[in-house]
Structures are given as structure tokens and as C-alpha cells.
N, CA, C, O and the ligand as a Tripos MOL2 file, in Angstrom:
@<TRIPOS>MOLECULE
protein
  261   259    66     0     0
PROTEIN
NO_CHARGES

@<TRIPOS>ATOM
      1 N         136.4500  158.2490   -3.7570 N.3       1 MET1
      2 CA        135.8770  159.4240   -4.3790 C.3       1 MET1
      3 C         136.7450  160.6230   -4.0140 C.2       1 MET1
      4 O         137.1520  160.7740   -2.8630 O.2       1 MET1
      5 N         137.0230  161.4690   -4.9910 N.am      2 ARG2
      6 CA        137.8230  162.6730   -4.7450 C.3       2 ARG2
      7 C         136.9740  163.8960   -5.0500 C.2       2 ARG2
      8 O         136.2210  163.9320   -6.0230 O.2       2 ARG2
      9 N         137.1150  164.8800   -4.2050 N.am      3 TYR3
     10 CA        136.3610  166.1260   -4.3300 C.3       3 TYR3
     11 C         137.3040  167.2820   -4.6330 C.2       3 TYR3
     12 O         138.4480  167.3020   -4.1780 O.2       3 TYR3
     13 N         136.8180  168.2280   -5.3970 N.am      4 HIS4
     14 CA        137.5970  169.4380   -5.6570 C.3       4 HIS4
     15 C         137.7650  170.1850   -4.3370 C.2       4 HIS4
     16 O         136.7750  170.4120   -3.6410 O.2       4 HIS4
     17 N         138.9790  170.5720   -3.9740 N.am      5 PRO5
     18 CA        139.2010  171.1630   -2.6560 C.3       5 PRO5
     19 C         138.4950  172.5010   -2.4280 C.2       5 PRO5
     20 O         138.1930  172.8420   -1.2850 O.2       5 PRO5
     21 N         138.2330  173.2490   -3.4660 N.am      6 SER6
     22 CA        137.6270  174.5650   -3.2160 C.3       6 SER6
     23 C         136.1180  174.5740   -3.3640 C.2       6 SER6
     24 O         135.4430  175.3450   -2.6820 O.2       6 SER6
     25 N         135.5610  173.7290   -4.2450 N.am      7 ASN7
     26 CA        134.1070  173.7900   -4.4300 C.3       7 ASN7
     27 C         133.3810  172.5340   -3.9590 C.2       7 ASN7
     28 O         132.1510  172.5180   -3.9240 O.2       7 ASN7
     29 N         134.1170  171.4790   -3.5970 N.am      8 GLY8
     30 CA        133.4990  170.2570   -3.0870 C.3       8 GLY8
     31 C         132.8620  169.3770   -4.1460 C.2       8 GLY8
     32 O         132.2570  168.3580   -3.8110 O.2       8 GLY8
     33 N         132.9800  169.7400   -5.4090 N.am      9 TYR9
     34 CA        132.4080  168.9200   -6.4720 C.3       9 TYR9
     35 C         133.1980  167.6170   -6.6030 C.2       9 TYR9
     36 O         134.4030  167.5750   -6.3530 O.2       9 TYR9
     37 N         132.4990  166.5680   -6.9950 N.am     10 ILE10
     38 CA        133.1670  165.2970   -7.2650 C.3      10 ILE10
     39 C         134.0170  165.4730   -8.5120 C.2      10 ILE10
     40 O         133.5210  165.8910   -9.5590 O.2      10 ILE10
     41 N         135.2990  165.1530   -8.3960 N.am     11 ILE11
     42 CA        136.1820  165.2690   -9.5600 C.3      11 ILE11
     43 C         136.7140  163.9200  -10.0080 C.2      11 ILE11
     44 O         137.2670  163.8090  -11.1020 O.2      11 ILE11
     45 N         136.5610  162.9040   -9.1930 N.am     12 ARG12
     46 CA        137.0250  161.5770   -9.5970 C.3      12 ARG12
     47 C         136.3330  160.5310   -8.7390 C.2      12 ARG12
     48 O         136.1420  160.7030   -7.5350 O.2      12 ARG12
     49 N         135.9620  159.4280   -9.4080 N.am     13 ASN13
     50 CA        135.3650  158.3080   -8.6880 C.3      13 ASN13
     51 C         135.5930  157.0480   -9.4980 C.2      13 ASN13
     52 O         135.2890  157.0040  -10.6900 O.2      13 ASN13
     53 N         136.1140  156.0470   -8.8660 N.am     14 ASN14
     54 CA        136.3210  154.7590   -9.5230 C.3      14 ASN14
     55 C         135.4000  153.7340   -8.8920 C.2      14 ASN14
     56 O         135.3710  153.5830   -7.6710 O.2      14 ASN14
     57 N         134.6550  153.0380   -9.7170 N.am     15 ASN15
     58 CA        133.8280  151.9290   -9.2510 C.3      15 ASN15
     59 C         134.2670  150.6730   -9.9660 C.2      15 ASN15
     60 O         134.4940  150.6760  -11.1760 O.2      15 ASN15
     61 N         134.3810  149.6200   -9.2240 N.am     16 ILE16
     62 CA        134.7450  148.3260   -9.8000 C.3      16 ILE16
     63 C         133.6350  147.3410   -9.4680 C.2      16 ILE16
     64 O         133.2520  147.1900   -8.3080 O.2      16 ILE16
     65 N         133.1310  146.6850  -10.4730 N.am     17 ILE17
     66 CA        132.0950  145.6700  -10.2720 C.3      17 ILE17
     67 C         132.7500  144.3050  -10.3490 C.2      17 ILE17
     68 O         133.4130  143.9760  -11.3330 O.2      17 ILE17
     69 N         132.5610  143.5200   -9.3110 N.am     18 ASN18
     70 CA        133.1320  142.1800   -9.2370 C.3      18 ASN18
     71 C         132.1950  141.2100   -9.9600 C.2      18 ASN18
     72 O         131.1760  140.7910   -9.4100 O.2      18 ASN18
     73 N         132.5430  140.8680  -11.1680 N.am     19 ARG19
     74 CA        131.6850  140.0030  -11.9780 C.3      19 ARG19
     75 C         131.5800  138.5890  -11.4100 C.2      19 ARG19
     76 O         130.6250  137.8740  -11.7130 O.2      19 ARG19
     77 N         132.5350  138.1830  -10.6010 N.am     20 ALA20
     78 CA        132.4810  136.8520   -9.9930 C.3      20 ALA20
     79 C         131.2620  136.7320   -9.0780 C.2      20 ALA20
     80 O         130.6830  135.6550   -8.9390 O.2      20 ALA20
     81 N         130.8770  137.8620   -8.4510 N.am     21 VAL21
     82 CA        129.6940  137.8540   -7.5870 C.3      21 VAL21
     83 C         128.4440  137.6190   -8.4350 C.2      21 VAL21
     84 O         127.5250  136.9150   -8.0180 O.2      21 VAL21
     85 N         128.4190  138.2130   -9.6200 N.am     22 PHE22
     86 CA        127.2770  137.9900  -10.5140 C.3      22 PHE22
     87 C         127.1190  136.5020  -10.8210 C.2      22 PHE22
     88 O         126.0190  135.9520  -10.7740 O.2      22 PHE22
     89 N         128.2420  135.8700  -11.1340 N.am     23 GLU23
     90 CA        128.1860  134.4540  -11.4860 C.3      23 GLU23
     91 C         127.8300  133.6040  -10.2750 C.2      23 GLU23
     92 O         127.0210  132.6820  -10.3720 O.2      23 GLU23
     93 N         128.4430  133.9200   -9.1210 N.am     24 LYS24
     94 CA        128.1810  133.1380   -7.9170 C.3      24 LYS24
     95 C         126.7220  133.2520   -7.4860 C.2      24 LYS24
     96 O         126.1060  132.2730   -7.0640 O.2      24 LYS24
     97 N         126.1770  134.4700   -7.6010 N.am     25 SER25
     98 CA        124.7970  134.7110   -7.1790 C.3      25 SER25
     99 C         123.8020  134.4860   -8.3070 C.2      25 SER25
    100 O         122.5960  134.6560   -8.1240 O.2      25 SER25
    101 N         124.3110  134.1020   -9.4760 N.am     26 ARG26
    102 CA        123.4720  133.8130  -10.6430 C.3      26 ARG26
    103 C         122.5730  134.9810  -11.0120 C.2      26 ARG26
    104 O         121.3780  134.8090  -11.2550 O.2      26 ARG26
    105 N         123.1650  136.1760  -11.0530 N.am     27 TYR27
    106 CA        122.4210  137.3620  -11.4650 C.3      27 TYR27
    107 C         122.0500  137.2530  -12.9370 C.2      27 TYR27
    108 O         122.8590  136.8280  -13.7630 O.2      27 TYR27
    109 N         120.8280  137.6370  -13.2540 N.am     28 SER28
    110 CA        120.4200  137.7050  -14.6570 C.3      28 SER28
    111 C         121.1050  138.9150  -15.3040 C.2      28 SER28
    112 O         121.6740  139.7590  -14.6120 O.2      28 SER28
    113 N         121.0430  138.9880  -16.6270 N.am     29 ILE29
    114 CA        121.6050  140.1530  -17.3220 C.3      29 ILE29
    115 C         120.9070  141.4220  -16.8340 C.2      29 ILE29
    116 O         121.5700  142.4380  -16.6220 O.2      29 ILE29
    117 N         119.5900  141.3870  -16.6530 N.am     30 ASP30
    118 CA        118.8680  142.5670  -16.1550 C.3      30 ASP30
    119 C         119.3590  142.9710  -14.7630 C.2      30 ASP30
    120 O         119.5430  144.1570  -14.4880 O.2      30 ASP30
    121 N         119.5720  141.9860  -13.8860 N.am     31 ASP31
    122 CA        120.0810  142.2950  -12.5430 C.3      31 ASP31
    123 C         121.4710  142.9280  -12.6250 C.2      31 ASP31
    124 O         121.7700  143.8670  -11.8880 O.2      31 ASP31
    125 N         122.3150  142.4200  -13.5150 N.am     32 GLN32
    126 CA        123.6580  142.9750  -13.6720 C.3      32 GLN32
    127 C         123.5940  144.4260  -14.1510 C.2      32 GLN32
    128 O         124.3580  145.2760  -13.6940 O.2      32 GLN32
    129 N         122.6850  144.6910  -15.0670 N.am     33 ILE33
    130 CA        122.5160  146.0690  -15.5580 C.3      33 ILE33
    131 C         122.0380  146.9750  -14.4350 C.2      33 ILE33
    132 O         122.4980  148.1100  -14.3150 O.2      33 ILE33
    133 N         121.1160  146.4840  -13.6080 N.am     34 HIS34
    134 CA        120.6230  147.3030  -12.5010 C.3      34 HIS34
    135 C         121.7180  147.6000  -11.4860 C.2      34 HIS34
    136 O         121.7840  148.7020  -10.9410 O.2      34 HIS34
    137 N         122.5810  146.6140  -11.2330 N.am     35 VAL35
    138 CA        123.7070  146.8470  -10.3160 C.3      35 VAL35
    139 C         124.6210  147.9220  -10.8950 C.2      35 VAL35
    140 O         125.0570  148.8230  -10.1780 O.2      35 VAL35
    141 N         124.9100  147.8280  -12.1960 N.am     36 ALA36
    142 CA        125.7760  148.8280  -12.8390 C.3      36 ALA36
    143 C         125.1290  150.2160  -12.7660 C.2      36 ALA36
    144 O         125.8190  151.2040  -12.5130 O.2      36 ALA36
    145 N         123.8260  150.2990  -12.9820 N.am     37 GLU37
    146 CA        123.1230  151.5860  -12.8840 C.3      37 GLU37
    147 C         123.2050  152.1280  -11.4590 C.2      37 GLU37
    148 O         123.4510  153.3160  -11.2490 O.2      37 GLU37
    149 N         122.9990  151.2510  -10.4920 N.am     38 HIS38
    150 CA        123.0590  151.6420   -9.0850 C.3      38 HIS38
    151 C         124.4520  152.1880   -8.7410 C.2      38 HIS38
    152 O         124.5770  153.2370   -8.1080 O.2      38 HIS38
    153 N         125.4820  151.4720   -9.1600 N.am     39 GLU39
    154 CA        126.8510  151.9120   -8.8560 C.3      39 GLU39
    155 C         127.1940  153.2070   -9.5850 C.2      39 GLU39
    156 O         127.9270  154.0400   -9.0520 O.2      39 GLU39
    157 N         126.6730  153.3820  -10.7910 N.am     40 LEU40
    158 CA        126.8590  154.6510  -11.5030 C.3      40 LEU40
    159 C         126.2220  155.7860  -10.7140 C.2      40 LEU40
    160 O         126.7820  156.8800  -10.6360 O.2      40 LEU40
    161 N         125.0570  155.5330  -10.1300 N.am     41 GLY41
    162 CA        124.4160  156.5520   -9.2750 C.3      41 GLY41
    163 C         125.3180  156.9660   -8.1320 C.2      41 GLY41
    164 O         125.4400  158.1520   -7.8280 O.2      41 GLY41
    165 N         125.9670  155.9670   -7.4820 N.am     42 HIS42
    166 CA        126.9130  156.3020   -6.4130 C.3      42 HIS42
    167 C         128.0800  157.1260   -6.9590 C.2      42 HIS42
    168 O         128.5380  158.0710   -6.3170 O.2      42 HIS42
    169 N         128.5530  156.7570   -8.1470 N.am     43 ALA43
    170 CA        129.6810  157.4890   -8.7420 C.3      43 ALA43
    171 C         129.3140  158.9460   -9.0010 C.2      43 ALA43
    172 O         130.1820  159.8200   -9.0010 O.2      43 ALA43
    173 N         128.0310  159.2050   -9.2220 N.am     44 LEU44
    174 CA        127.5600  160.5700   -9.4410 C.3      44 LEU44
    175 C         127.2480  161.2910   -8.1370 C.2      44 LEU44
    176 O         126.8730  162.4640   -8.1460 O.2      44 LEU44
    177 N         127.4030  160.5880   -7.0110 N.am     45 GLY45
    178 CA        127.2010  161.2110   -5.7100 C.3      45 GLY45
    179 C         125.8710  160.9200   -5.0620 C.2      45 GLY45
    180 O         125.5580  161.4990   -4.0220 O.2      45 GLY45
    181 N         125.0670  160.0310   -5.6500 N.am     46 LEU46
    182 CA        123.7630  159.7210   -5.0690 C.3      46 LEU46
    183 C         123.9080  158.7350   -3.9160 C.2      46 LEU46
    184 O         124.7380  157.8270   -3.9640 O.2      46 LEU46
    185 N         123.1050  158.9200   -2.8930 N.am     47 ALA47
    186 CA        123.0690  158.0050   -1.7540 C.3      47 ALA47
    187 C         121.9290  157.0060   -1.9550 C.2      47 ALA47
    188 O         121.1670  157.0980   -2.9170 O.2      47 ALA47
    189 N         121.8290  156.0560   -1.0320 N.am     48 HIS48
    190 CA        120.7070  155.1160   -1.1020 C.3      48 HIS48
    191 C         119.3960  155.8400   -0.8690 C.2      48 HIS48
    192 O         119.3370  156.8460   -0.1610 O.2      48 HIS48
    193 N         118.3530  155.3130   -1.4740 N.am     49 ASN49
    194 CA        117.0140  155.8540   -1.3160 C.3      49 ASN49
    195 C         116.3320  155.1520   -0.1470 C.2      49 ASN49
    196 O         116.8900  154.2420    0.4660 O.2      49 ASN49
    197 N         115.1270  155.5910    0.1440 N.am     50 LYS50
    198 CA        114.3630  154.9660    1.2190 C.3      50 LYS50
    199 C         113.9430  153.5540    0.8160 C.2      50 LYS50
    200 O         113.7950  153.2490   -0.3680 O.2      50 LYS50
    201 N         113.7590  152.7140    1.8060 N.am     51 PHE51
    202 CA        113.2590  151.3700    1.5590 C.3      51 PHE51
    203 C         111.8710  151.4310    0.9400 C.2      51 PHE51
    204 O         111.1160  152.3820    1.1470 O.2      51 PHE51
    205 N         111.5640  150.4150    0.1940 N.am     52 ASN52
    206 CA        110.2450  150.2330   -0.4140 C.3      52 ASN52
    207 C         109.9000  151.2700   -1.4690 C.2      52 ASN52
    208 O         108.7240  151.4400   -1.7910 O.2      52 ASN52
    209 N         110.8790  151.9610   -2.0120 N.am     53 SER53
    210 CA        110.6070  152.8370   -3.1360 C.3      53 SER53
    211 C         110.9610  152.0760   -4.4110 C.2      53 SER53
    212 O         111.4680  150.9560   -4.3500 O.2      53 SER53
    213 N         110.6960  152.6770   -5.5490 N.am     54 LYS54
    214 CA        110.9940  152.0340   -6.8310 C.3      54 LYS54
    215 C         112.3130  152.5310   -7.4070 C.2      54 LYS54
    216 O         112.5960  152.2910   -8.5810 O.2      54 LYS54
    217 N         113.1220  153.2160   -6.6110 N.am     55 SER55
    218 CA        114.3500  153.8160   -7.0870 C.3      55 SER55
    219 C         115.4430  152.7880   -7.3320 C.2      55 SER55
    220 O         115.5520  151.7980   -6.6090 O.2      55 SER55
    221 N         116.2510  153.0310   -8.3550 N.am     56 ILE56
    222 CA        117.4340  152.2020   -8.5960 C.3      56 ILE56
    223 C         118.4440  152.3870   -7.4640 C.2      56 ILE56
    224 O         119.3630  151.5820   -7.3150 O.2      56 ILE56
    225 N         118.2770  153.4350   -6.6740 N.am     57 MET57
    226 CA        119.2060  153.7080   -5.5810 C.3      57 MET57
    227 C         118.7560  153.0990   -4.2560 C.2      57 MET57
    228 O         119.2470  153.4970   -3.1990 O.2      57 MET57
    229 N         117.8300  152.1390   -4.2940 N.am     58 ASN58
    230 CA        117.5230  151.3830   -3.0860 C.3      58 ASN58
    231 C         118.7600  150.5890   -2.6780 C.2      58 ASN58
    232 O         119.5810  150.2470   -3.5280 O.2      58 ASN58
    233 N         118.9020  150.2920   -1.3800 N.am     59 PRO59
    234 CA        120.0070  149.4320   -0.9620 C.3      59 PRO59
    235 C         119.9610  148.1010   -1.7130 C.2      59 PRO59
    236 O         118.8960  147.6850   -2.1680 O.2      59 PRO59
    237 N         121.0900  147.4440   -1.8420 N.am     60 ALA60
    238 CA        121.2500  146.2780   -2.7250 C.3      60 ALA60
    239 C         120.2020  145.1960   -2.5320 C.2      60 ALA60
    240 O         119.7100  144.6370   -3.5120 O.2      60 ALA60
    241 N         119.8560  144.8940   -1.3080 N.am     61 ASP61
    242 CA        118.9280  143.7780   -1.1030 C.3      61 ASP61
    243 C         117.4630  144.2210   -1.0630 C.2      61 ASP61
    244 O         116.5770  143.4290   -0.7430 O.2      61 ASP61
    245 N         117.2200  145.4760   -1.3850 N.am     62 MET62
    246 CA        115.8450  145.9850   -1.3260 C.3      62 MET62
    247 C         115.3840  146.5630   -2.6660 C.2      62 MET62
    248 O         114.4280  147.3380   -2.7090 O.2      62 MET62
    249 N         116.0560  146.1920   -3.7540 N.am     63 ILE63
    250 CA        115.6670  146.7350   -5.0550 C.3      63 ILE63
    251 C         114.3880  146.0750   -5.5230 C.2      63 ILE63
    252 O         114.2980  144.8490   -5.5860 O.2      63 ILE63
    253 N         113.4130  146.8790   -5.8470 N.am     64 ASN64
    254 CA        112.1410  146.4030   -6.4010 C.3      64 ASN64
    255 C         112.0180  146.9030   -7.8320 C.2      64 ASN64
    256 O         112.0010  148.1120   -8.0630 O.2      64 ASN64
    257 N         111.9330  146.0230   -8.7620 N.am     65 TYR65
    258 CA        111.8540  146.4290  -10.1580 C.3      65 TYR65
    259 C         110.4260  146.5080  -10.6170 C.2      65 TYR65
    260 O         110.1670  146.8370  -11.7740 O.2      65 TYR65
    261 ZN        124.5170  151.2150   -2.9950 Zn       66 ZN66
@<TRIPOS>BOND
     1     1     2 1
     2     2     3 1
     3     3     4 2
     4     3     5 am
     5     5     6 1
     6     6     7 1
     7     7     8 2
     8     7     9 am
     9     9    10 1
    10    10    11 1
    11    11    12 2
    12    11    13 am
    13    13    14 1
    14    14    15 1
    15    15    16 2
    16    15    17 am
    17    17    18 1
    18    18    19 1
    19    19    20 2
    20    19    21 am
    21    21    22 1
    22    22    23 1
    23    23    24 2
    24    23    25 am
    25    25    26 1
    26    26    27 1
    27    27    28 2
    28    27    29 am
    29    29    30 1
    30    30    31 1
    31    31    32 2
    32    31    33 am
    33    33    34 1
    34    34    35 1
    35    35    36 2
    36    35    37 am
    37    37    38 1
    38    38    39 1
    39    39    40 2
    40    39    41 am
    41    41    42 1
    42    42    43 1
    43    43    44 2
    44    43    45 am
    45    45    46 1
    46    46    47 1
    47    47    48 2
    48    47    49 am
    49    49    50 1
    50    50    51 1
    51    51    52 2
    52    51    53 am
    53    53    54 1
    54    54    55 1
    55    55    56 2
    56    55    57 am
    57    57    58 1
    58    58    59 1
    59    59    60 2
    60    59    61 am
    61    61    62 1
    62    62    63 1
    63    63    64 2
    64    63    65 am
    65    65    66 1
    66    66    67 1
    67    67    68 2
    68    67    69 am
    69    69    70 1
    70    70    71 1
    71    71    72 2
    72    71    73 am
    73    73    74 1
    74    74    75 1
    75    75    76 2
    76    75    77 am
    77    77    78 1
    78    78    79 1
    79    79    80 2
    80    79    81 am
    81    81    82 1
    82    82    83 1
    83    83    84 2
    84    83    85 am
    85    85    86 1
    86    86    87 1
    87    87    88 2
    88    87    89 am
    89    89    90 1
    90    90    91 1
    91    91    92 2
    92    91    93 am
    93    93    94 1
    94    94    95 1
    95    95    96 2
    96    95    97 am
    97    97    98 1
    98    98    99 1
    99    99   100 2
   100    99   101 am
   101   101   102 1
   102   102   103 1
   103   103   104 2
   104   103   105 am
   105   105   106 1
   106   106   107 1
   107   107   108 2
   108   107   109 am
   109   109   110 1
   110   110   111 1
   111   111   112 2
   112   111   113 am
   113   113   114 1
   114   114   115 1
   115   115   116 2
   116   115   117 am
   117   117   118 1
   118   118   119 1
   119   119   120 2
   120   119   121 am
   121   121   122 1
   122   122   123 1
   123   123   124 2
   124   123   125 am
   125   125   126 1
   126   126   127 1
   127   127   128 2
   128   127   129 am
   129   129   130 1
   130   130   131 1
   131   131   132 2
   132   131   133 am
   133   133   134 1
   134   134   135 1
   135   135   136 2
   136   135   137 am
   137   137   138 1
   138   138   139 1
   139   139   140 2
   140   139   141 am
   141   141   142 1
   142   142   143 1
   143   143   144 2
   144   143   145 am
   145   145   146 1
   146   146   147 1
   147   147   148 2
   148   147   149 am
   149   149   150 1
   150   150   151 1
   151   151   152 2
   152   151   153 am
   153   153   154 1
   154   154   155 1
   155   155   156 2
   156   155   157 am
   157   157   158 1
   158   158   159 1
   159   159   160 2
   160   159   161 am
   161   161   162 1
   162   162   163 1
   163   163   164 2
   164   163   165 am
   165   165   166 1
   166   166   167 1
   167   167   168 2
   168   167   169 am
   169   169   170 1
   170   170   171 1
   171   171   172 2
   172   171   173 am
   173   173   174 1
   174   174   175 1
   175   175   176 2
   176   175   177 am
   177   177   178 1
   178   178   179 1
   179   179   180 2
   180   179   181 am
   181   181   182 1
   182   182   183 1
   183   183   184 2
   184   183   185 am
   185   185   186 1
   186   186   187 1
   187   187   188 2
   188   187   189 am
   189   189   190 1
   190   190   191 1
   191   191   192 2
   192   191   193 am
   193   193   194 1
   194   194   195 1
   195   195   196 2
   196   195   197 am
   197   197   198 1
   198   198   199 1
   199   199   200 2
   200   199   201 am
   201   201   202 1
   202   202   203 1
   203   203   204 2
   204   203   205 am
   205   205   206 1
   206   206   207 1
   207   207   208 2
   208   207   209 am
   209   209   210 1
   210   210   211 1
   211   211   212 2
   212   211   213 am
   213   213   214 1
   214   214   215 1
   215   215   216 2
   216   215   217 am
   217   217   218 1
   218   218   219 1
   219   219   220 2
   220   219   221 am
   221   221   222 1
   222   222   223 1
   223   223   224 2
   224   223   225 am
   225   225   226 1
   226   226   227 1
   227   227   228 2
   228   227   229 am
   229   229   230 1
   230   230   231 1
   231   231   232 2
   232   231   233 am
   233   233   234 1
   234   234   235 1
   235   235   236 2
   236   235   237 am
   237   237   238 1
   238   238   239 1
   239   239   240 2
   240   239   241 am
   241   241   242 1
   242   242   243 1
   243   243   244 2
   244   243   245 am
   245   245   246 1
   246   246   247 1
   247   247   248 2
   248   247   249 am
   249   249   250 1
   250   250   251 1
   251   251   252 2
   252   251   253 am
   253   253   254 1
   254   254   255 1
   255   255   256 2
   256   255   257 am
   257   257   258 1
   258   258   259 1
   259   259   260 2
@<TRIPOS>SUBSTRUCTURE
     1 MET1         2 RESIDUE 1 A MET
     2 ARG2         6 RESIDUE 1 A ARG
     3 TYR3        10 RESIDUE 1 A TYR
     4 HIS4        14 RESIDUE 1 A HIS
     5 PRO5        18 RESIDUE 1 A PRO
     6 SER6        22 RESIDUE 1 A SER
     7 ASN7        26 RESIDUE 1 A ASN
     8 GLY8        30 RESIDUE 1 A GLY
     9 TYR9        34 RESIDUE 1 A TYR
    10 ILE10       38 RESIDUE 1 A ILE
    11 ILE11       42 RESIDUE 1 A ILE
    12 ARG12       46 RESIDUE 1 A ARG
    13 ASN13       50 RESIDUE 1 A ASN
    14 ASN14       54 RESIDUE 1 A ASN
    15 ASN15       58 RESIDUE 1 A ASN
    16 ILE16       62 RESIDUE 1 A ILE
    17 ILE17       66 RESIDUE 1 A ILE
    18 ASN18       70 RESIDUE 1 A ASN
    19 ARG19       74 RESIDUE 1 A ARG
    20 ALA20       78 RESIDUE 1 A ALA
    21 VAL21       82 RESIDUE 1 A VAL
    22 PHE22       86 RESIDUE 1 A PHE
    23 GLU23       90 RESIDUE 1 A GLU
    24 LYS24       94 RESIDUE 1 A LYS
    25 SER25       98 RESIDUE 1 A SER
    26 ARG26      102 RESIDUE 1 A ARG
    27 TYR27      106 RESIDUE 1 A TYR
    28 SER28      110 RESIDUE 1 A SER
    29 ILE29      114 RESIDUE 1 A ILE
    30 ASP30      118 RESIDUE 1 A ASP
    31 ASP31      122 RESIDUE 1 A ASP
    32 GLN32      126 RESIDUE 1 A GLN
    33 ILE33      130 RESIDUE 1 A ILE
    34 HIS34      134 RESIDUE 1 A HIS
    35 VAL35      138 RESIDUE 1 A VAL
    36 ALA36      142 RESIDUE 1 A ALA
    37 GLU37      146 RESIDUE 1 A GLU
    38 HIS38      150 RESIDUE 1 A HIS
    39 GLU39      154 RESIDUE 1 A GLU
    40 LEU40      158 RESIDUE 1 A LEU
    41 GLY41      162 RESIDUE 1 A GLY
    42 HIS42      166 RESIDUE 1 A HIS
    43 ALA43      170 RESIDUE 1 A ALA
    44 LEU44      174 RESIDUE 1 A LEU
    45 GLY45      178 RESIDUE 1 A GLY
    46 LEU46      182 RESIDUE 1 A LEU
    47 ALA47      186 RESIDUE 1 A ALA
    48 HIS48      190 RESIDUE 1 A HIS
    49 ASN49      194 RESIDUE 1 A ASN
    50 LYS50      198 RESIDUE 1 A LYS
    51 PHE51      202 RESIDUE 1 A PHE
    52 ASN52      206 RESIDUE 1 A ASN
    53 SER53      210 RESIDUE 1 A SER
    54 LYS54      214 RESIDUE 1 A LYS
    55 SER55      218 RESIDUE 1 A SER
    56 ILE56      222 RESIDUE 1 A ILE
    57 MET57      226 RESIDUE 1 A MET
    58 ASN58      230 RESIDUE 1 A ASN
    59 PRO59      234 RESIDUE 1 A PRO
    60 ALA60      238 RESIDUE 1 A ALA
    61 ASP61      242 RESIDUE 1 A ASP
    62 MET62      246 RESIDUE 1 A MET
    63 ILE63      250 RESIDUE 1 A ILE
    64 ASN64      254 RESIDUE 1 A ASN
    65 TYR65      258 RESIDUE 1 A TYR
    66 ZN66       261 GROUP 0 **** ****
């Protein structure tokens, strides 16, 4: 992630999703979409949410749909 040096705004972020993990872990299409949404949240600067919430930003193994 790169930040603008004077204002601290996010100016660049690259996220790569390893599709092999989806296949290995047998993620459903819905699970894959949720992972992409979660990673997009990180790209926008969002951190993980608290455990046991309904947020897409829950840590990976604690997502409750
Ligand atoms: Zn995360």
C-alpha cells in the first residue's frame, strides 16, 4: 500500500487473490465473492472488524454470513 506523502491518503494498493487456494479449500462461488469483497475493503484501508460481528471485514476464519 502506498500513501500520499503529504496527506497520508492511500494512493495505490495492489491485492492479488490466489485462486488456487479457492480450489484447494473448495470455496463456493459465494465464498470467493466474500473473499474478494473482504480484500477490496483492505484495499480501501479498512481493518478487520471485531469477532462475532456480521461484517465482511471479520478476520478470514471468523466470517459469519
Ligand atoms: Zn483481512
